[in-house]
KOLMIPA-499983 format. One line per 2 residues: number of its first residue (from 1); for each residue x, y negated, z of C-alpha. Coordinates in Angstrom, 2 decimals, always signed. Each point is the difference from the previous one (the first is absolute). Layout:
! KOLMIPA-499983
NUM) X,Y,Z  ...
END
This chain:
! KOLMIPA-499983
1) -4.82,+2.01,-7.58  +2.58,+0.34,-2.76
3) +3.50,-1.33,+0.53  +0.78,-3.47,-1.42
5) +1.55,-0.39,-3.39  +2.15,-2.96,+1.18
7) +2.01,-0.60,+3.14  +1.58,-3.31,+0.98
9) +3.26,-1.31,+1.32  +0.94,-3.50,+1.11
11) +3.46,-1.12,-1.27  +1.96,-3.18,-0.02
13) +0.68,-1.47,-3.42  +3.74,+0.78,+0.36
15) -0.73,+3.66,+0.94  -2.12,+0.32,-3.06
17) +2.66,-1.61,-2.26  +2.61,+2.39,+1.47
19) -2.37,+2.95,-0.65  -0.50,-1.10,-3.60
21) +3.78,-0.26,-0.53  +0.50,+3.52,+1.52
23) -2.99,+1.62,-1.56  -1.31,+0.99,+3.41
25) -0.82,-1.33,+3.46  +1.93,+1.96,+2.59
27) -1.73,-1.41,+2.98  +0.66,-2.47,+2.76
29) +2.08,+0.50,+3.12  -3.25,+0.95,+1.78
31) -0.72,+2.63,-2.72  +3.53,+1.41,+0.25
33) -0.34,+0.29,+3.79  -3.31,+1.90,-0.36
35) +1.17,+2.18,-2.91  -2.75,-1.06,-2.47
37) -1.40,-3.08,-1.77  -3.08,-1.38,+1.71
39) -3.15,-0.77,-2.05  -3.55,-1.02,+0.69
41) -3.30,+0.69,-1.64  -2.21,-2.87,-1.15
43) -1.95,+0.28,+3.25  +3.23,-0.10,+2.09
45) +2.10,-2.69,-1.69  -1.54,-3.00,+1.71
47) +0.72,+1.42,+3.50  +3.56,+0.95,-1.18
49) +0.53,-3.56,-1.24  -1.25,-1.49,+3.26
51) +1.92,+2.38,+2.21  +3.36,+0.04,-1.73
53) +0.18,-3.06,-2.25  -2.02,-2.70,+1.69
55) +0.91,-3.50,-1.18  +2.65,+1.29,-2.39
57) -0.01,-1.80,-3.29  +1.37,+1.22,-3.28
59) -1.51,+3.44,+0.07  -1.27,+2.07,-2.86
61) -2.74,+2.61,+0.07  +1.16,+2.99,-1.99
63) -2.50,+2.64,-1.12  +1.23,+3.51,-0.72
65) -1.64,+2.80,-1.97  -0.55,+2.89,+2.39
67) +0.17,+2.40,-3.01  +3.52,-1.14,-0.87
69) +1.42,+0.65,+3.54  -2.24,+2.85,+1.21
71) +2.79,+2.62,+0.15  +1.73,-2.00,+2.83
73) -3.08,-1.61,+1.63  -1.29,+1.17,+3.37
75) -3.05,-1.23,+1.86  +0.90,-0.15,+3.63
77) -1.63,-1.32,+3.16  +1.12,-3.40,+1.34
79) -1.93,-2.88,+1.62  -2.88,+1.42,+1.91
81) +0.26,+3.33,-1.84  -0.80,-1.54,-3.45
83) +1.78,+1.78,-2.86  +2.60,-2.19,-1.75
85) +1.85,+0.74,-3.23  +3.69,+0.62,+0.56
87) +2.37,+0.50,-2.92  +2.92,+2.46,+0.61
89) +2.03,-1.25,-2.98  +1.00,-3.25,-1.59
91) -2.77,-1.84,-1.81  +0.66,-0.13,-3.78
93) -1.01,-3.35,-1.32  -1.75,+1.81,-2.84
95) -2.63,+1.19,+2.52  -0.92,-3.63,+0.76
97) -3.22,-1.12,-1.62  -0.61,-3.35,+1.65
99) +2.22,-2.86,+1.34  -1.77,-3.06,+1.38
101) +1.19,-2.93,+2.12  -1.44,+0.16,+3.52
103) -0.67,-3.58,+1.06  -0.52,-1.17,+3.56
105) -3.25,-1.46,+1.00  -1.14,-1.77,+3.16
107) +1.80,+1.03,+3.14  +2.66,+1.94,-1.90
109) -2.39,+2.66,-1.06  +0.73,+1.56,-3.44
111) -2.67,-0.40,-2.68  -0.56,+3.40,-1.52
113) -1.69,+0.56,-3.34  -2.85,+2.44,-0.33
115) +1.47,+3.52,-0.06  -1.34,+3.39,-1.00
END
């Protein structure tokens, strides 16, 4: 199986606006503590949303081109041994290829679009 072309990050609207103003997203407090920016694949993003952002409104789904961040991207084991993409650098906004609102559906579950 070939690696995905796009990885995903959930951000608040304010975090995204700050990233646009700075030209890069430097990560959350959680990212700073871990030493990298957390991302998910298309197959992982629903579980990430449920586990870490359940019921949180005002989120955006940000898609990032793997090719544009590959030098600082590592695939490392996390939940249950699954490999997750971790970025060991700031995320330049120029690497972002998709920004979509992530509405809440029934029971506070985020409604995700179809992803690659």
